C-alpha positions in Angstrom: 2.7 36.0 7.7 0.9 38.7 9.7 2.2 42.2 8.9 3.0 43.9 12.2 4.4 47.2 10.9 3.6 50.9 11.0 3.2 53.0 7.9 5.5 56.1 7.8 3.5 59.3 7.0 4.8 61.3 4.0 3.7 64.7 5.3 4.6 67.1 8.0 4.0 64.5 10.7 7.0 62.6 9.3 9.1 65.7 9.9 7.6 65.9 13.4 8.8 62.3 14.0 12.2 63.2 12.7 12.3 66.1 15.1 11.7 63.8 18.1 14.3 61.4 16.6 16.9 64.1 16.6 16.1 64.9 20.2 16.3 61.2 21.2 19.7 60.7 19.5 20.9 64.1 20.8 20.1 63.2 24.4 22.3 60.1 24.0 25.2 62.0 22.6 25.1 64.7 25.3 24.7 62.0 28.0 27.7 60.2 26.5 29.8 63.4 26.6 28.8 63.8 30.3 30.2 60.4 30.9 33.6 61.6 29.9 33.3 64.6 32.3 32.1 62.3 35.1 35.3 60.2 34.7 37.5 63.3 34.6 35.8 64.7 37.7 37.5 61.9 39.6 40.8 62.1 37.8 43.7 63.9 39.5 44.6 67.3 38.1 41.4 67.5 36.1 39.2 67.4 39.2 41.0 70.5 40.5 39.7 72.5 37.5 36.1 72.1 38.5 35.1 75.0 40.8 32.5 73.2 42.9 32.3 70.0 44.9 30.6 66.8 43.9 30.5 67.5 40.2 30.6 63.7 39.8 27.1 63.2 41.2 25.8 66.5 39.6 26.8 65.3 36.1 25.6 61.8 36.9 22.1 63.0 37.6 21.9 64.7 34.3 23.5 61.8 32.5 20.8 59.5 33.9 18.0 61.8 33.0 19.2 62.3 29.5 20.1 58.6 28.7 17.0 57.1 30.3 14.2 59.7 30.7 14.7 62.0 27.7 15.9 59.2 25.4 12.9 57.0 26.1 10.3 59.7 26.1 11.7 61.4 22.9 11.6 58.0 21.1 8.0 57.6 22.3 7.5 60.9 20.5 8.9 59.4 17.4 6.5 56.4 17.5 3.4 58.4 18.5 4.1 60.9 15.7 3.7 58.1 13.2 0.0 57.6 14.1 -1.1 61.2 14.7 -3.1 63.0 12.0 -4.4 66.1 13.8 -3.2 69.3 15.4 0.3 69.5 13.9 0.7 72.8 15.7 0.3 70.9 19.0 3.0 68.5 18.0 5.4 71.3 17.1 4.8 73.1 20.5 5.3 69.8 22.4 8.6 69.2 20.5 9.9 72.7 21.0 9.2 72.6 24.7 10.9 69.2 25.0 14.0 70.5 23.2 14.2 73.7 25.3 13.8 71.7 28.5 16.5 69.2 27.5 18.9 72.0 26.6 18.4 73.6 30.0 18.7 70.3 31.8 22.0 69.7 29.9 23.4 73.0 30.9 22.5 72.7 34.6 25.7 70.8 35.7 27.9 73.7 34.5 26.0 76.4 36.3 27.0 75.6 39.9 26.9 73.0 42.6 23.6 71.2 42.0 23.3 69.5 45.5 22.3 66.3 43.6 19.8 63.8 44.9 20.0 60.2 43.5 16.4 59.3 44.1 14.7 56.7 41.9 13.3 57.3 38.4 14.0 61.0 38.0 17.1 62.0 40.0 17.3 65.8 40.5 19.6 68.7 41.1 18.4 71.0 43.8 18.8 74.2 41.7 16.0 76.3 40.2 17.4 76.2 36.6 17.3 72.4 36.7 13.7 72.3 37.8 12.8 74.9 35.2 14.2 72.7 32.5 12.6 69.6 33.9 9.3 71.3 34.1 9.4 72.6 30.5 10.3 69.1 29.3 7.5 67.6 31.3 5.1 70.2 29.9 6.2 69.3 26.3 5.8 65.6 27.0 2.3 66.1 28.6 1.1 68.0 25.5 2.5 65.2 23.3 0.6 62.6 25.3 -2.7 64.5 25.4 -2.8 65.6 21.7 -1.7 62.1 20.5 -4.4 60.5 22.5 -7.0 62.9 21.2 -5.8 62.3 17.6 -6.0 58.5 18.0 -9.5 58.6 19.6 -11.0 61.1 17.1 -9.5 59.6 14.0 -11.9 57.7 11.7 -9.1 55.7 10.0 -9.0 51.9 10.6 -6.7 51.1 13.5 -3.9 48.5 13.0 -2.6 46.2 15.8 0.6 48.3 16.3 -1.4 51.5 16.4 -3.5 50.0 19.2 -0.3 49.0 21.0 0.9 52.7 20.8 -2.5 53.7 22.1 -2.0 51.5 25.2 1.4 53.2 25.7 -0.3 56.6 25.6 -2.9 55.5 28.2 -0.2 54.3 30.6 1.8 57.6 30.0 -1.3 59.6 30.8 -1.8 57.6 34.0 1.8 58.1 34.9 1.4 61.9 34.6 -1.7 61.8 36.7 0.1 59.7 39.3 2.9 62.3 39.6 0.3 65.1 40.1 -1.6 62.9 42.7 1.7 62.2 44.5 2.6 65.9 44.6 -0.8 66.8 46.1 -0.6 63.9 48.6 2.8 64.4 50.0 2.5 65.4 53.7 3.3 69.1 54.3 6.1 68.3 56.8 8.0 66.7 53.9 9.1 69.8 52.1 12.2 68.7 50.2 15.1 66.3 50.2 15.6 62.8 48.7 12.6 61.3 50.4 10.3 64.0 49.0 11.4 63.3 45.4 11.3 59.6 46.0 7.6 59.9 46.9 6.9 62.4 44.1 8.2 60.1 41.3 7.5 56.6 42.9 4.0 55.9 41.6 4.4 57.7 38.3 7.8 56.2 37.7 6.5 52.7 38.1 3.6 53.3 35.8 5.9 54.9 33.2 7.9 51.6 33.0 4.7 50.1 31.6 4.8 52.8 28.9 8.3 51.9 28.0 7.4 48.2 28.0 4.3 48.7 25.7 6.4 50.6 23.3 9.1 47.9 23.4 6.4 45.2 22.6 5.3 47.3 19.6 8.9 47.5 18.4 9.4 43.8 19.0 6.5 42.9 16.7 7.8 45.5 14.1 11.3 44.2 14.2 10.1 40.6 13.9 8.1 41.4 10.8 10.8 43.4 9.0 13.5 40.7 9.8 11.4 37.8 8.5 10.4 36.2 11.7 7.4 33.8 11.3 5.0 34.7 14.1 2.2 32.4 15.1 0.0 35.3 16.2 -3.4 36.5 15.0 -4.2 40.2 15.2 -7.0 39.5 17.8 -4.7 37.6 20.1 -2.0 40.3 19.8 -4.5 43.0 20.7 -5.6 41.0 23.8 -2.0 40.6 24.9 -1.3 44.3 24.4 -4.3 45.2 26.5 -3.2 42.8 29.2 0.2 44.7 29.2 -1.6 47.9 30.0 -4.2 46.4 32.4 -2.3 46.7 35.7 -1.9 50.4 35.4 -5.6 51.0 35.3 -5.7 50.2 39.0 -3.4 53.1 39.8 -6.2 55.5 41.0 -7.4 52.8 43.4 -3.9 52.6 45.0 -4.0 56.3 45.7 -7.5 56.2 47.0 -6.8 53.4 49.4 -3.3 54.3 50.6 -1.5 57.5 51.5 1.4 58.5 49.2 4.0 58.0 52.0 2.5 54.8 53.4 4.5 51.5 53.1 1.5 49.8 51.4 1.5 52.5 48.6 5.2 52.0 48.0 5.1 48.2 48.1 2.0 47.8 45.9 3.5 49.8 43.0 6.5 47.5 43.3 4.3 44.4 43.2 2.3 45.9 40.3 5.5 46.1 38.2 6.9 42.8 39.5 3.9 40.6 38.9 2.0 42.6 36.2 4.9 43.4 33.9 5.0 40.0 32.4 1.3 39.6 31.4 2.1 40.6 27.8 5.9 40.4 27.6 6.1 36.7 28.7 3.7 35.3 26.0 4.8 37.7 23.3 8.4 37.1 24.1 8.1 33.4 23.9 6.1 33.4 20.7 8.6 35.8 19.0 11.6 33.7 20.3 10.1 30.5 18.8 9.8 32.3 15.5 13.3 33.7 15.6 15.1 30.4 15.7 13.3 28.7 12.8 16.1 27.4 10.6 14.8 28.8 7.3 15.2 32.4 8.5 18.5 34.3 7.8 20.2 35.9 10.8 22.2 38.7 9.2 20.0 41.7 9.8 20.6 44.3 12.4 16.9 44.3 13.2 17.1 40.6 14.0 20.2 41.0 16.2 18.6 43.8 18.1 15.4 41.8 18.6 17.3 38.8 20.0 19.3 40.8 22.5 16.4 42.9 23.6 14.3 39.8 24.4 17.3 38.2 26.2 18.1 41.3 28.4 14.4 41.7 29.3 14.1 38.1 30.3 17.3 38.2 32.4 16.2 41.5 34.0 12.7 40.0 34.8 14.2 36.9 36.4 16.6 38.9 38.5 13.6 41.0 39.7 12.3 37.9 41.6 15.7 37.5 43.3 15.7 40.9 45.0 16.1 40.8 48.8 17.1 44.0 50.6 18.8 47.1 49.2 21.7 45.7 47.3 23.0 45.9 43.7 20.6 43.2 42.6 18.0 46.0 42.3 20.0 48.0 39.6 20.8 44.6 37.9 17.1 44.1 37.5 16.2 47.5 36.1 19.3 47.7 34.0 18.3 44.5 32.2 14.8 45.9 31.6 15.7 49.4 30.5 18.6 48.2 28.3 16.1 45.8 26.6 14.0 48.8 25.6 17.1 50.7 24.5 18.3 47.9 22.2 14.8 47.6 20.7 14.8 51.3 19.9 18.3 51.0 18.4 17.1 48.2 16.2 14.1 50.0 14.9 16.3 53.1 14.3 18.2 51.1 11.7 14.9 50.3 10.0 13.6 53.9 10.2 16.7 55.8 9.0 16.0 55.3 5.2 12.3 55.9 5.7 13.1 59.2 7.3 15.2 60.2 4.3 18.6 59.2 5.5 21.0 56.7 3.9 20.1 53.1 4.3 22.1 51.3 7.0 24.4 48.7 5.2 27.4 48.6 7.5 28.3 45.2 8.9 28.9 47.0 12.2 25.2 47.5 12.4 24.6 43.8 12.6 27.3 43.4 15.3 26.4 46.5 17.3 23.4 45.1 19.2 25.4 42.1 20.0 28.4 44.1 21.4 26.1 46.4 23.3 23.9 43.5 24.5 26.7 41.2 25.6 28.4 44.0 27.5 25.2 44.9 29.3 24.5 41.2 30.0 27.9 41.0 31.7 27.2 44.2 33.5 23.8 42.9 34.8 25.0 39.5 35.8 28.0 41.0 37.6 25.7 43.2 39.6 23.3 40.3 40.3 26.2 38.1 41.5 27.6 40.9 43.7 24.1 41.6 45.1 23.8 38.0 46.2 27.0 38.5 48.2 25.6 41.7 49.9 27.2 44.5 47.9 25.0 47.6 48.7 23.6 49.8 45.9 24.4 53.5 45.5 27.9 53.1 46.8 31.3 53.5 45.1 34.9 53.0 45.9 35.9 51.9 49.4 32.3 52.4 50.5 31.3 49.3 48.6 33.1 47.1 51.1 34.4 44.5 48.7 36.0 42.2 51.2 35.5 38.8 49.5 36.7 37.3 46.2 33.1 36.7 45.1 32.3 40.4 45.6 35.4 41.6 43.7 34.8 39.1 40.9 31.2 40.2 40.5 31.9 43.9 40.4 34.9 43.2 38.1 32.5 41.5 35.6 30.2 44.4 35.9 32.9 46.9 35.1 34.2 44.9 32.1 30.7 44.5 30.8 30.1 48.2 31.2 33.1 49.1 29.1 32.1 46.7 26.4 28.6 48.2 26.3 30.0 51.7 26.1 31.9 50.6 22.9 28.6 49.3 21.6 26.8 52.5 22.3 29.6 54.6 20.6 29.3 52.3 17.5 25.5 53.0 17.4 26.0 56.8 17.6 28.7 56.7 14.8 26.5 54.6 12.5 23.5 56.9 13.0 25.5 60.1 12.6 27.1 58.8 9.4 23.7 58.0 7.9 22.5 61.5 8.9 25.5 63.1 7.3 24.9 61.4 4.0 21.3 62.5 3.7 19.8 61.6 0.3 16.9 64.2 0.2 
């Protein structure tokens, strides 16, 4: 069986990876606590305590940024730190800046009315302190990407398949950063602020960054498959070709900016098509090959890594299929991207269980760890299918309460399924945090 794994360094770079791991888990915890405040902000009596209007959306912006942006990029830091061998100081600076930025972002909802904007990819609060925190975090992440790329390129050590996979994720991350800068420079001067401004600012880079998440997920899929005993009919050469194909669409990003203005309809639609049609170049064949290996009858199914792998592939497949069903601006769109981003999250949860003892924490032996990906995954599957069903009946996105206009039994049933699934997935998320914190508390070194 081919060994698709990464070696864990036993030096300061392991400590660096652990630092990024703490940031990743911490962002989930803070984002979860904000969920409680988001609910209370719409609860009678409690909502009167909050001294500014629209705390709901203010906290929601930070919740999204922590549980998607910071969680994903911090976990990228975990994985990239495993293959870096140079400039430890650069790594420490990157981590410190990312932590400081995250803390400032987390405090922003409590410092006044943020005038929130729910634009795609990186929703923002229109307050200086938020942008300071976001900028500091972005600077830390940029340093992480640049020095990790430099370390990989200049290292003379033999490169493994998964190291190449992490390299492709680094390339896409660098392209995403360049795309955001290019968008910033290309936004017409008459568009100075507002939701459309930030939509344009993060549109190209946000789409490219989804390829970064996907490439990291593919690396983790292969790693989870290996450690959980899945028999893969893959050669290293074929795997490298597939991982390169996964990165390939992002290489055309500069051409998009050269041919089309940032605010032109063609620019916006081509990035959508790039993700829609290019996102499956590697995930489809790798997902099928891994799935065939999972269900061979000789392989036991009682590992949390296996459970996470199954539900990650399932959610990504469902999200991808729903993406081809999108017509108009309805809740089919969040159904699509929820399936995709949740697939990445479940993969990261699964590899967390594998990494905990290698980072010096207690080995995960709880039976709840086997069930947790299933609970979280089934809940998210219900959530996604409920949204997709409701979107088919015209329920509009980014609305709530009476504004949703649920005037048919099909719409009510779909959104009801979405809500029940969301509650189940929250339980699964809480179980994950509890398991991880217990392992951290019982540190063995």
